[in-house]
C-alpha positions in Angstrom: 79.5 20.1 108.4 80.3 23.1 106.2 82.4 20.9 104.0 79.7 18.3 103.5 77.0 20.9 102.7 79.5 22.5 100.3 80.0 19.2 98.5 76.2 18.7 98.4 75.9 22.1 96.7 78.7 21.3 94.2 77.1 17.9 93.4 73.7 19.6 92.9 75.3 22.2 90.6 76.9 19.4 88.5 73.7 17.4 88.3 71.9 20.5 87.1 74.6 21.2 84.5 74.3 17.7 83.2 70.5 17.9 83.1 70.6 21.2 81.1 73.2 19.8 78.7 71.1 16.6 78.1 67.9 18.5 77.5 69.6 21.0 75.2 71.1 18.1 73.2 67.6 16.5 72.9 66.1 19.8 71.8 68.8 20.5 69.2 68.3 17.0 67.8 64.6 17.6 67.5 65.3 21.0 65.7 67.8 19.3 63.4 65.2 16.7 62.3 62.5 19.4 61.7 63.4 20.9 58.2 60.0 22.5 57.8 60.5 25.2 60.4 63.1 27.9 60.8 64.1 28.0 64.5 65.6 30.9 66.4 67.7 30.5 69.5 66.6 33.1 72.0 69.1 34.9 74.3 67.0 33.5 77.2 67.8 29.8 76.7 64.9 28.5 74.6 64.1 28.1 70.9 61.1 29.1 68.8 59.7 29.4 65.3 56.8 31.4 63.8 53.6 29.6 62.9 52.2 33.0 61.9 54.4 36.1 61.8 52.9 39.6 61.5 53.6 41.2 58.1 51.8 44.4 59.0 54.6 47.1 59.1 52.5 49.2 61.6 52.3 46.2 64.0 55.6 46.8 65.8 54.5 46.7 69.5 55.6 43.9 71.8 54.4 43.7 75.4 56.2 45.6 78.1 56.1 45.6 81.9 52.5 46.0 83.1 50.8 45.7 79.6 48.0 43.2 79.6 48.1 40.5 77.0 45.4 38.0 76.0 46.7 34.7 74.7 46.0 31.0 74.2 48.5 28.2 74.4 48.8 24.5 74.4 51.6 22.2 75.8 53.2 19.0 74.5 56.2 17.1 75.5 59.2 17.2 73.1 58.1 13.9 71.6 54.8 15.6 70.6 52.6 13.9 73.2 49.8 16.3 74.2 49.9 17.4 77.8 47.4 20.2 77.6 45.4 20.4 74.3 44.4 23.6 72.5 41.4 25.0 74.4 42.1 22.9 77.5 43.9 25.8 79.1 41.5 28.8 79.2 42.4 32.0 77.3 44.8 33.8 79.6 44.7 37.5 80.5 48.1 38.3 81.9 49.7 41.5 83.2 53.3 41.4 82.0 55.7 40.6 84.9 53.1 41.4 87.5 51.6 37.9 87.8 52.8 34.4 88.0 53.7 32.6 84.8 56.4 30.1 84.1 59.7 31.9 83.1 60.0 30.7 79.5 56.5 31.8 78.5 56.9 35.1 80.3 60.1 35.8 78.3 58.6 34.4 75.0 55.5 36.7 75.2 57.9 39.7 75.1 59.0 38.6 71.6 55.5 38.5 70.2 53.4 41.0 68.4 49.6 41.1 68.3 48.1 38.3 66.2 51.3 36.2 66.0 51.5 32.5 66.7 54.8 31.2 67.8 55.9 27.7 68.9 58.4 27.7 71.7 60.6 24.8 72.9 61.5 25.3 76.6 64.1 23.2 78.5 62.6 22.2 81.9 64.4 25.0 83.8 62.5 27.5 81.6 59.3 25.6 81.9 58.1 24.0 85.2 61.5 22.8 86.5 61.9 20.4 89.3 58.4 20.8 90.7 56.4 20.4 87.5 53.0 22.0 87.5 51.6 19.8 90.3 49.1 18.3 87.8 50.2 16.8 84.4 53.8 18.0 84.0 56.3 16.1 86.0 59.8 16.8 87.2 62.3 18.3 84.7 60.2 18.0 81.6 61.1 20.1 78.6 58.0 21.3 76.8 56.8 22.6 73.5 54.1 25.3 73.6 52.2 26.9 70.7 51.2 30.5 71.7 48.6 32.7 70.0 48.9 36.3 71.2 45.5 37.9 70.6 46.0 41.4 72.0 48.3 43.7 73.9 46.7 46.5 75.9 49.2 49.3 77.0 49.2 49.6 80.8 48.4 53.3 80.5 45.1 52.4 78.7 43.8 50.1 81.4 41.1 51.3 83.7 42.2 51.0 87.4 38.8 49.6 88.4 
């Protein structure tokens, strides 16, 4: 029995490796075709470009653990089909790393400064993974999300009420 469960795990690992490689190839092909944007590969396994980058030299803060951020975002599939339109997802108030949020977006917010708008491309394992969002996003769907970070409130400035 141990041997069969071990082979199941090995097969599962191999399937996941193939899925990640296939999604990354698809994403890199999309990036290669898009000559109008300058993409950056993050250290966390996703890609992004700035729609609006802060040029204010005093605007240097990025969110840290416990800070509360206010942001909007939309979601499309990597073919550009709208999954959640702008405004369909309510403006989100999120305490960094203290609440649930899909992994890629949680990591992406940490790269942003107040007022910036960034488009992220997340492979499925950085988005909603195998389970999807139980609504409009199915199993293993890579996504594109455009995020507008409105504000960052330092955790020490938040009333405990």
